C-alpha positions, 0 to 999 in steps of 0.5 A, spaced: 485 585 265 483 592 264 482 598 270 479 605 270 481 610 274 477 615 277 481 621 279 481 629 280 487 633 279 490 641 280 493 643 274 498 648 276 504 644 277 504 640 271 504 641 263 498 638 262 496 631 262 500 627 256 506 626 257 513 631 254 519 631 254 522 635 260 516 637 264 512 634 268 505 632 267 499 628 270 500 621 265 507 620 267 506 622 274 500 616 275 505 611 270 511 611 274 507 610 281 502 604 278 509 601 274 513 601 281 506 598 285 504 594 280 511 591 279 510 592 271 510 598 266 504 600 266 501 605 260 495 610 262 490 612 257 487 618 259 479 621 257 482 626 255 488 631 254 488 638 258 492 643 257 498 645 261 494 648 268 488 646 266 484 642 272 480 636 272 474 635 278 472 629 273 477 625 270 478 617 268 483 614 264 484 606 264 491 602 264 491 593 262 495 589 268 496 582 267 494 582 274 487 580 276 485 584 283 480 584 287 475 590 290 480 589 296 486 589 291 483 596 288 481 599 294 489 598 297 492 599 290 487 607 290 489 608 297 497 606 296 497 611 290 494 616 294 500 616 298 504 616 292 503 621 288 502 629 291 496 633 294 495 636 286 492 629 285 487 624 288 484 618 286 477 616 287 476 609 285 479 604 281 475 599 277 475 592 272 472 593 266 471 590 260 476 590 255 473 594 250 471 600 254 476 606 252 477 611 256 478 616 251 474 613 245 468 610 249 467 618 252 460 620 249 460 627 253 464 632 256 463 637 260 467 644 262 466 651 266 470 657 266 470 661 271 470 669 271 470 675 276 470 682 275 472 684 283 477 681 287 477 673 289 483 674 295 481 666 296 479 664 287 485 669 284 489 662 282 482 659 279 478 664 276 480 669 270 479 677 273 476 682 267 475 689 269 468 690 265 461 688 267 459 683 263 452 683 259 450 676 261 444 676 257 447 678 252 453 672 252 447 667 253 444 669 247 451 669 243 452 662 246 445 659 243 448 660 236 454 655 238 448 650 237 447 651 230 455 649 227 458 643 227 464 647 225 469 650 230 475 651 227 475 658 228 476 656 236 481 651 235 488 652 236 493 652 230 496 646 226 494 640 230 494 634 228 485 632 229 482 629 223 476 634 223 474 641 227 467 637 227 464 637 235 457 637 237 455 642 242 450 639 247 450 645 253 453 651 253 450 656 258 453 662 263 451 662 271 452 668 276 454 663 282 455 668 288 460 673 285 463 669 279 460 669 272 461 660 270 460 658 263 459 651 262 459 647 256 459 640 254 459 637 247 461 630 244 468 632 243 473 639 244 478 642 240 485 644 242 484 651 246 477 651 244 473 652 250 478 658 252 477 661 245 470 660 245 469 663 253 474 669 251 469 671 244 463 670 249 467 676 253 468 680 247 460 680 246 459 681 254 463 687 254 460 690 247 466 690 242 463 684 238 455 683 236 451 677 235 452 678 228 459 679 228 460 673 233 456 668 228 461 671 223 467 669 227 464 662 227 463 661 219 470 665 218 473 658 220 479 663 222 482 663 228 485 671 227 477 672 227 476 669 235 478 673 241 483 671 246 485 665 249 484 666 255 488 663 261 489 656 263 488 657 271 480 658 271 478 652 266 476 645 270 473 639 266 468 637 270 464 631 268 466 625 263 459 621 261 460 614 259 453 611 256 451 605 260 457 604 264 458 609 269 
């Protein structure tokens, strides 16, 4: 049987989603908990590989299990997992799905949000990136529109990754003022390592007048990571939505 897990997590204490040697990860924490409670070795596949310190408000994962569980069993399992893991992870729901549904490869779109502020945020500083200038949000949105013209985002990808292609289809990209925060929301069919933080950092360079719209276009066309802006801190990045066509 294949089961989906709908969850959220605060990425601050973890070295990302994916298991890695000598470092705490969300995947390892969940696999240990599920394996212990189900009495068999459970491998969990996530819908993405969030980097160290990145958060997920909406995340899906799947696991295969020999045991056939009812809805009541799954509710009890979710309750036990929530009691077993720390406060940084919350299981919303566990539910049975078709055996060919894959948490990562069946996802059709993902949405991220990056939070920026140019004023002090005493209660949000751990989840918001502080800048010391006034970004031009209208200009940044003009630059964001340019993203739709391209599919190759090598300029915003971490170097030396093992991805087969750096092509992505941008579905949404827009800055909004939410209270005192500049919030950048971007959706795509897939993302590259560090892509959102690199795009956001480069758009902020436009917003502070260091890059023109034409410069931004040239950054994309150069397919050279060295020409793009800095990769912003992970603490302000959230995975906010994962979509599965006709399933969830």
